[in-house]
MIDOSE-1310 file (N, C-alpha, C; in nm, 2 decimals, decimal comma, always signed):
residues 183
mttn	+3,84/+11,54/+9,08/+3,95/+11,46/+9,02/+3,89/+11,38/+8,91; +3,95/+11,38/+8,79/+3,91/+11,31/+8,68/+3,94/+11,16/+8,70; +3,87/+11,08/+8,62/+3,90/+10,93/+8,63/+4,04/+10,90/+8,60; +4,10/+10,97/+8,50/+4,25/+10,94/+8,47/+4,33/+10,98/+8,59
ektn	+4,30/+11,09/+8,65/+4,38/+11,13/+8,77/+4,36/+11,03/+8,88; +4,24/+10,98/+8,90/+4,22/+10,88/+9,00/+4,30/+10,75/+8,97; +4,30/+10,71/+8,84/+4,38/+10,60/+8,80/+4,53/+10,62/+8,83; +4,58/+10,74/+8,80/+4,72/+10,77/+8,82/+4,76/+10,76/+8,97
aqfe	+4,67/+10,81/+9,05/+4,69/+10,81/+9,20/+4,69/+10,67/+9,25; +4,59/+10,59/+9,20/+4,58/+10,45/+9,24/+4,70/+10,37/+9,20; +4,75/+10,40/+9,08/+4,87/+10,33/+9,02/+4,99/+10,36/+9,11; +5,01/+10,49/+9,14/+5,12/+10,53/+9,22/+5,11/+10,47/+9,36
qviq	+4,99/+10,45/+9,42/+4,97/+10,39/+9,55/+5,01/+10,24/+9,55; +4,97/+10,17/+9,44/+5,00/+10,03/+9,43/+5,16/+10,01/+9,42; +5,22/+10,10/+9,33/+5,36/+10,09/+9,31/+5,43/+10,12/+9,44; +5,38/+10,21/+9,52/+5,45/+10,24/+9,65/+5,44/+10,12/+9,74
ecrs	+5,33/+10,05/+9,74/+5,32/+9,93/+9,82/+5,42/+9,83/+9,77; +5,43/+9,81/+9,64/+5,52/+9,71/+9,58/+5,66/+9,75/+9,61; +5,69/+9,88/+9,60/+5,83/+9,93/+9,63/+5,87/+9,90/+9,77; +5,77/+9,92/+9,87/+5,80/+9,90/+10,01/+5,84/+9,75/+10,03
lfek	+5,76/+9,66/+9,97/+5,79/+9,52/+9,99/+5,92/+9,48/+9,92; +5,95/+9,54/+9,81/+6,08/+9,51/+9,74/+6,19/+9,56/+9,82; +6,18/+9,68/+9,88/+6,29/+9,73/+9,97/+6,31/+9,64/+10,09; +6,21/+9,59/+10,15/+6,22/+9,50/+10,26/+6,29/+9,37/+10,22
klhd	+6,25/+9,32/+10,11/+6,31/+9,19/+10,06/+6,46/+9,22/+10,02; +6,49/+9,34/+9,97/+6,63/+9,37/+9,95/+6,71/+9,37/+10,08; +6,65/+9,42/+10,18/+6,72/+9,42/+10,31/+6,75/+9,27/+10,35; +6,65/+9,18/+10,34/+6,66/+9,05/+10,38/+6,75/+8,96/+10,29
ygas	+6,74/+8,98/+10,16/+6,81/+8,89/+10,06/+6,92/+8,96/+9,98; +6,92/+9,10/+9,98/+7,01/+9,17/+9,89/+6,95/+9,15/+9,75; +7,03/+9,19/+9,65/+6,98/+9,18/+9,51/+7,01/+9,04/+9,45; +6,97/+8,94/+9,53/+7,00/+8,80/+9,48/+6,94/+8,77/+9,35
wril	+6,84/+8,84/+9,31/+6,77/+8,82/+9,18/+6,86/+8,85/+9,06; +6,97/+8,92/+9,09/+7,06/+8,96/+8,98/+7,12/+8,83/+8,91; +7,12/+8,72/+8,97/+7,17/+8,60/+8,91/+7,07/+8,53/+8,81; +6,95/+8,58/+8,82/+6,84/+8,51/+8,73/+6,87/+8,54/+8,59
rpqs	+6,88/+8,44/+8,51/+6,89/+8,45/+8,36/+6,75/+8,48/+8,31; +6,73/+8,53/+8,19/+6,60/+8,57/+8,14/+6,50/+8,46/+8,14; +6,54/+8,34/+8,11/+6,44/+8,23/+8,10/+6,39/+8,19/+8,24; +6,48/+8,20/+8,34/+6,44/+8,17/+8,48/+6,34/+8,28/+8,53
ltdq	+6,37/+8,40/+8,50/+6,28/+8,51/+8,54/+6,14/+8,49/+8,47; +6,14/+8,45/+8,34/+6,01/+8,42/+8,27/+5,94/+8,31/+8,34; +6,01/+8,21/+8,38/+5,94/+8,10/+8,45/+5,89/+8,14/+8,59; +5,96/+8,23/+8,66/+5,91/+8,28/+8,79/+5,78/+8,36/+8,76
lfik	+5,77/+8,44/+8,66/+5,65/+8,52/+8,63/+5,54/+8,42/+8,60; +5,57/+8,31/+8,52/+5,48/+8,21/+8,48/+5,42/+8,14/+8,61; +5,50/+8,11/+8,70/+5,45/+8,04/+8,83/+5,35/+8,13/+8,90; +5,38/+8,26/+8,91/+5,30/+8,36/+8,98/+5,16/+8,37/+8,91
akri	+5,17/+8,39/+8,78/+5,04/+8,40/+8,70/+4,96/+8,28/+8,70; +5,02/+8,16/+8,69/+4,95/+8,03/+8,69/+4,88/+8,02/+8,83; +4,95/+8,06/+8,94/+4,89/+8,05/+9,07/+4,76/+8,14/+9,08; +4,77/+8,26/+9,02/+4,65/+8,34/+9,02/+4,54/+8,27/+8,95
rsle	+4,57/+8,22/+8,83/+4,46/+8,16/+8,75/+4,40/+8,04/+8,83; +4,49/+7,96/+8,89/+4,45/+7,84/+8,97/+4,35/+7,89/+9,08; +4,39/+7,99/+9,15/+4,31/+8,04/+9,26/+4,17/+8,10/+9,21; +4,18/+8,16/+9,09/+4,05/+8,21/+9,04/+3,96/+8,10/+9,00
ikke	+4,01/+7,99/+8,95/+3,93/+7,88/+8,91/+3,88/+7,80/+9,03; +3,98/+7,76/+9,12/+3,95/+7,68/+9,23/+3,87/+7,75/+9,35; +3,89/+7,88/+9,35/+3,83/+7,96/+9,46/+3,87/+7,93/+9,60; +3,99/+7,86/+9,61/+4,04/+7,82/+9,74/+4,19/+7,82/+9,73
slvg	+4,25/+7,87/+9,84/+4,40/+7,86/+9,86/+4,43/+7,77/+9,98; +4,51/+7,67/+9,95/+4,55/+7,58/+10,06/+4,68/+7,64/+10,13; +4,75/+7,73/+10,07/+4,87/+7,80/+10,12/+4,83/+7,91/+10,21; +4,71/+7,97/+10,19/+4,67/+8,08/+10,27/+4,69/+8,22/+10,22
egir	+4,77/+8,23/+10,11/+4,79/+8,36/+10,04/+4,69/+8,37/+9,93; +4,64/+8,49/+9,91/+4,55/+8,52/+9,80/+4,61/+8,56/+9,67; +4,52/+8,62/+9,59/+4,55/+8,66/+9,45/+4,63/+8,79/+9,45; +4,59/+8,88/+9,53/+4,66/+9,02/+9,53/+4,81/+9,01/+9,56
pefv	+4,86/+8,93/+9,65/+5,00/+8,92/+9,67/+5,08/+8,87/+9,55; +5,01/+8,79/+9,47/+5,07/+8,74/+9,35/+5,08/+8,84/+9,24; +4,98/+8,93/+9,24/+4,98/+9,05/+9,14/+5,10/+9,14/+9,18; +5,12/+9,16/+9,32/+5,23/+9,24/+9,37/+5,36/+9,18/+9,32
alin	+5,37/+9,04/+9,34/+5,49/+8,97/+9,29/+5,52/+8,99/+9,14; +5,41/+8,98/+9,06/+5,43/+9,01/+8,92/+5,48/+9,14/+8,89; +5,43/+9,24/+8,96/+5,48/+9,38/+8,94/+5,63/+9,39/+8,97; +5,67/+9,33/+9,09/+5,81/+9,34/+9,13/+5,90/+9,26/+9,04
ygiv	+5,85/+9,14/+9,00/+5,93/+9,06/+8,91/+5,94/+9,12/+8,77; +5,83/+9,19/+8,73/+5,83/+9,26/+8,60/+5,93/+9,37/+8,60; +5,94/+9,44/+8,71/+6,05/+9,55/+8,72/+6,19/+9,48/+8,72; +6,20/+9,37/+8,79/+6,33/+9,30/+8,79/+6,36/+9,26/+8,65
gliq	+6,26/+9,21/+8,58/+6,29/+9,17/+8,44/+6,34/+9,29/+8,35; +6,29/+9,41/+8,37/+6,34/+9,52/+8,30/+6,48/+9,56/+8,34; +6,51/+9,55/+8,47/+6,64/+9,57/+8,51/+6,74/+9,47/+8,45; +6,70/+9,34/+8,45/+6,78/+9,24/+8,39/+6,81/+9,26/+8,24
iyng	+6,70/+9,30/+8,17/+6,72/+9,32/+8,02/+6,82/+9,43/+7,99; +6,81/+9,53/+8,07/+6,90/+9,65/+8,04/+7,04/+9,64/+8,11; +7,05/+9,56/+8,21/+7,18/+9,54/+8,28/+7,24/+9,41/+8,26; +7,17/+9,31/+8,20/+7,22/+9,18/+8,19/+7,21/+9,11/+8,33
fadt	+7,23/+8,98/+8,33/+7,23/+8,91/+8,45/+7,37/+8,90/+8,50; +7,39/+8,86/+8,63/+7,53/+8,86/+8,69/+7,55/+8,72/+8,75; +7,67/+8,69/+8,77/+7,70/+8,56/+8,84/+7,70/+8,57/+8,99; +7,71/+8,70/+9,03/+7,70/+8,72/+9,18/+7,62/+8,85/+9,20
vdkt	+7,59/+8,88/+9,32/+7,51/+9,00/+9,35/+7,61/+9,12/+9,32; +7,57/+9,20/+9,23/+7,66/+9,31/+9,19/+7,60/+9,45/+9,20; +7,49/+9,46/+9,27/+7,42/+9,59/+9,29/+7,40/+9,60/+9,44; +7,43/+9,72/+9,49/+7,39/+9,75/+9,63/+7,24/+9,77/+9,64
neea	+7,19/+9,77/+9,76/+7,05/+9,79/+9,77/+7,01/+9,93/+9,72; +7,09/+10,03/+9,74/+7,07/+10,16/+9,69/+7,06/+10,17/+9,54; +7,16/+10,10/+9,48/+7,16/+10,09/+9,33/+7,03/+10,02/+9,28; +7,00/+9,91/+9,34/+6,88/+9,84/+9,30/+6,75/+9,92/+9,32
mkly	+6,74/+10,00/+9,42/+6,62/+10,08/+9,44/+6,62/+10,19/+9,34; +6,73/+10,25/+9,30/+6,73/+10,35/+9,20/+6,68/+10,29/+9,07; +6,73/+10,17/+9,03/+6,68/+10,11/+8,91/+6,53/+10,07/+8,92; +6,49/+10,03/+9,04/+6,35/+10,00/+9,06/+6,26/+10,12/+9,03
dqya	+6,30/+10,23/+9,09/+6,23/+10,36/+9,07/+6,22/+10,40/+8,93; +6,33/+10,38/+8,86/+6,34/+10,42/+8,72/+6,24/+10,35/+8,63; +6,24/+10,21/+8,65/+6,15/+10,13/+8,56/+6,00/+10,14/+8,61; +5,98/+10,16/+8,74/+5,84/+10,18/+8,79/+5,79/+10,31/+8,73
heal	+5,87/+10,41/+8,72/+5,83/+10,54/+8,66/+5,80/+10,52/+8,51; +5,88/+10,45/+8,44/+5,86/+10,42/+8,30/+5,73/+10,35/+8,28; +5,70/+10,25/+8,37/+5,57/+10,18/+8,36/+5,45/+10,28/+8,38; +5,46/+10,37/+8,48/+5,36/+10,46/+8,51/+5,34/+10,55/+8,38
elmk	+5,44/+10,60/+8,32/+5,43/+10,69/+8,21/+5,36/+10,62/+8,09; +5,40/+10,49/+8,07/+5,34/+10,41/+7,96/+5,19/+10,39/+7,99; +5,16/+10,36/+8,12/+5,02/+10,34/+8,15/+4,94/+10,47/+8,13; +4,99/+10,59/+8,16/+4,92/+10,71/+8,14/+4,89/+10,73/+7,99
rknh	+4,99/+10,70/+7,90/+4,97/+10,72/+7,76/+4,87/+10,62/+7,71; +4,88/+10,50/+7,75/+4,78/+10,40/+7,70/+4,64/+10,42/+7,76; +4,64/+10,46/+7,88/+4,51/+10,48/+7,95/+4,44/+10,60/+7,88; +4,51/+10,70/+7,84/+4,45/+10,81/+7,76/+4,39/+10,76/+7,63
dyde	+4,47/+10,68/+7,56/+4,42/+10,63/+7,43/+4,31/+10,53/+7,44; +4,31/+10,44/+7,54/+4,21/+10,34/+7,56/+4,10/+10,38/+7,65; +4,11/+10,51/+7,70/+4,00/+10,57/+7,77/+3,94/+10,48/+7,89; +4,04/+10,44/+7,98/+4,00/+10,37/+8,10/+3,93/+10,24/+8,07
awrg	+3,96/+10,17/+7,96/+3,89/+10,05/+7,92/+3,92/+9,94/+8,03; +4,03/+9,94/+8,09/+4,06/+9,84/+8,20/+3,96/+9,84/+8,31; +3,89/+9,95/+8,33/+3,80/+9,95/+8,44/+3,67/+9,86/+8,41; +3,65/+9,84/+8,29/+3,53/+9,75/+8,25/+3,57/+9,61/+8,23
mrvs	+3,70/+9,58/+8,26/+3,74/+9,44/+8,24/+3,73/+9,36/+8,37; +3,73/+9,23/+8,36/+3,73/+9,14/+8,47/+3,88/+9,12/+8,52; +3,90/+9,09/+8,64/+4,03/+9,06/+8,69/+4,09/+8,94/+8,62; +4,00/+8,84/+8,60/+4,05/+8,72/+8,53/+4,10/+8,75/+8,39
sytd	+4,05/+8,85/+8,33/+4,11/+8,89/+8,20/+4,25/+8,94/+8,21; +4,28/+9,01/+8,32/+4,42/+9,06/+8,34/+4,51/+8,94/+8,35; +4,46/+8,84/+8,43/+4,54/+8,72/+8,45/+4,57/+8,65/+8,31; +4,47/+8,63/+8,23/+4,48/+8,57/+8,10/+4,58/+8,65/+8,01
filt	+4,56/+8,78/+8,01/+4,65/+8,87/+7,93/+4,80/+8,86/+7,98; +4,82/+8,85/+8,11/+4,95/+8,83/+8,16/+5,01/+8,70/+8,12; +4,93/+8,59/+8,13/+4,98/+8,46/+8,08/+5,01/+8,47/+7,93; +4,93/+8,54/+7,86/+4,96/+8,55/+7,71/+5,09/+8,62/+7,69
kier	+5,11/+8,73/+7,77/+5,24/+8,81/+7,75/+5,36/+8,72/+7,79; +5,34/+8,63/+7,89/+5,45/+8,54/+7,93/+5,48/+8,44/+7,82; +5,38/+8,39/+7,76/+5,39/+8,30/+7,65/+5,47/+8,37/+7,53; +5,43/+8,49/+7,51/+5,50/+8,57/+7,40/+5,65/+8,59/+7,44
ikei	+5,68/+8,62/+7,56/+5,82/+8,63/+7,61/+5,89/+8,50/+7,58; +5,83/+8,39/+7,62/+5,89/+8,26/+7,60/+5,93/+8,23/+7,45; +5,83/+8,27/+7,37/+5,86/+8,25/+7,22/+5,97/+8,34/+7,17; +5,97/+8,47/+7,22/+6,08/+8,56/+7,18/+6,21/+8,51/+7,23
enlg	+6,21/+8,45/+7,35/+6,34/+8,40/+7,40/+6,38/+8,28/+7,32; +6,29/+8,19/+7,28/+6,32/+8,08/+7,20/+6,37/+8,12/+7,06; +6,32/+8,23/+7,01/+6,37/+8,29/+6,88/+6,50/+8,36/+6,90; +6,56/+8,37/+7,02/+6,68/+8,45/+7,04/+6,66/+8,60/+7,02
gdtl	+6,53/+8,64/+7,04/+6,50/+8,78/+7,02/+6,48/+8,83/+6,88; +6,49/+8,73/+6,79/+6,48/+8,76/+6,64/+6,34/+8,76/+6,60; +6,27/+8,87/+6,62/+6,13/+8,88/+6,58/+6,11/+8,96/+6,45; +6,00/+8,94/+6,38/+5,98/+9,01/+6,26/+5,90/+9,14/+6,28
vseg	+5,79/+9,14/+6,35/+5,71/+9,26/+6,37/+5,67/+9,28/+6,51; +5,71/+9,20/+6,61/+5,66/+9,21/+6,74/+5,73/+9,30/+6,83; +5,66/+9,35/+6,93/+5,73/+9,43/+7,04/+5,83/+9,34/+7,11; +5,93/+9,39/+7,17/+6,03/+9,31/+7,24/+5,98/+9,27/+7,38
idan	+6,07/+9,20/+7,44/+6,04/+9,14/+7,58/+6,01/+9,26/+7,67; +6,08/+9,37/+7,66/+6,06/+9,48/+7,75/+5,92/+9,53/+7,75; +5,86/+9,54/+7,63/+5,73/+9,59/+7,62/+5,63/+9,49/+7,68; +5,66/+9,36/+7,67/+5,57/+9,26/+7,74/+5,58/+9,27/+7,89
ymdi	+5,70/+9,30/+7,94/+5,72/+9,32/+8,09/+5,64/+9,44/+8,13; +5,64/+9,55/+8,06/+5,57/+9,67/+8,09/+5,42/+9,64/+8,10; +5,37/+9,56/+8,00/+5,23/+9,53/+8,00/+5,19/+9,44/+8,12; +5,28/+9,35/+8,15/+5,26/+9,26/+8,27/+5,25/+9,35/+8,40
inya	+5,34/+9,44/+8,41/+5,34/+9,53/+8,53/+5,20/+9,60/+8,53; +5,16/+9,66/+8,42/+5,04/+9,74/+8,42/+4,92/+9,66/+8,44; +4,91/+9,55/+8,38/+4,79/+9,46/+8,41/+4,78/+9,42/+8,55; +4,90/+9,39/+8,61/+4,91/+9,35/+8,75/+4,87/+9,46/+8,84
vfgc	+4,91/+9,58/+8,81/+4,86/+9,70/+8,89/+4,71/+9,71/+8,88; +4,66/+9,70/+8,76/+4,51/+9,71/+8,74/+4,44/+9,60/+8,83; +4,50/+9,48/+8,83/+4,45/+9,38/+8,91/+4,45/+9,41/+9,06; +4,55/+9,47/+9,11/+4,56/+9,52/+9,25/+4,46/+9,62/+9,28
ikls	+4,44/+9,72/+9,19/+4,34/+9,82/+9,21/+4,20/+9,76/+9,21; +4,17/+9,68/+9,11/+4,03/+9,62/+9,11/+4,00/+9,54/+9,23; +4,10/+9,46/+9,27/+4,08/+9,38/+9,39/+4,06/+9,46/+9,52; +4,13/+9,57/+9,53/+4,11/+9,66/+9,64/+3,97/+9,73/+9,64
eer	+3,93/+9,77/+9,52/+3,80/+9,83/+9,50/+3,68/+9,73/+9,53; +3,70/+9,61/+9,50/+3,60/+9,51/+9,52/+3,58/+9,47/+9,67; +3,68/+9,50/+9,75/+3,67/+9,47/+9,90/+3,58/+9,56/+9,97
């Protein structure tokens, strides 16, 4: 198995774990996230990424949950972000669990395909990075999203919010993989 094939398999394994949690939360809460406006979703991503950075710096969690579950949340909220961008937000829950899972699978697959293309071009560079760098890059992507939102999406040369969500998903997957390998 080549290194790229190993990465692809690890990526798919992490996404499967995230998907399973997402499906269980859909059972418990339905697609309640459909009411999140873009700025609220950005703030939710920010909260998760800031908590990771805080735990990395303090090296202690008083809540009892570690860094990896926050990376999982970033993946799932990143996919929710893509769903919201392309479907808009709603005033009520307007997707069945089955519809939500179909959308989840669609955007998870798109993230995988993007990762494969980038991983080919960057030649597995993520493997030489520190987990804390993924956190910082995710926080940078969130700040970019905030600025694009403040500009009403009117950018001159930058990628859109969707590209930033994709990068957040991929960096968070890499974080999950690295943390699993370090155990």
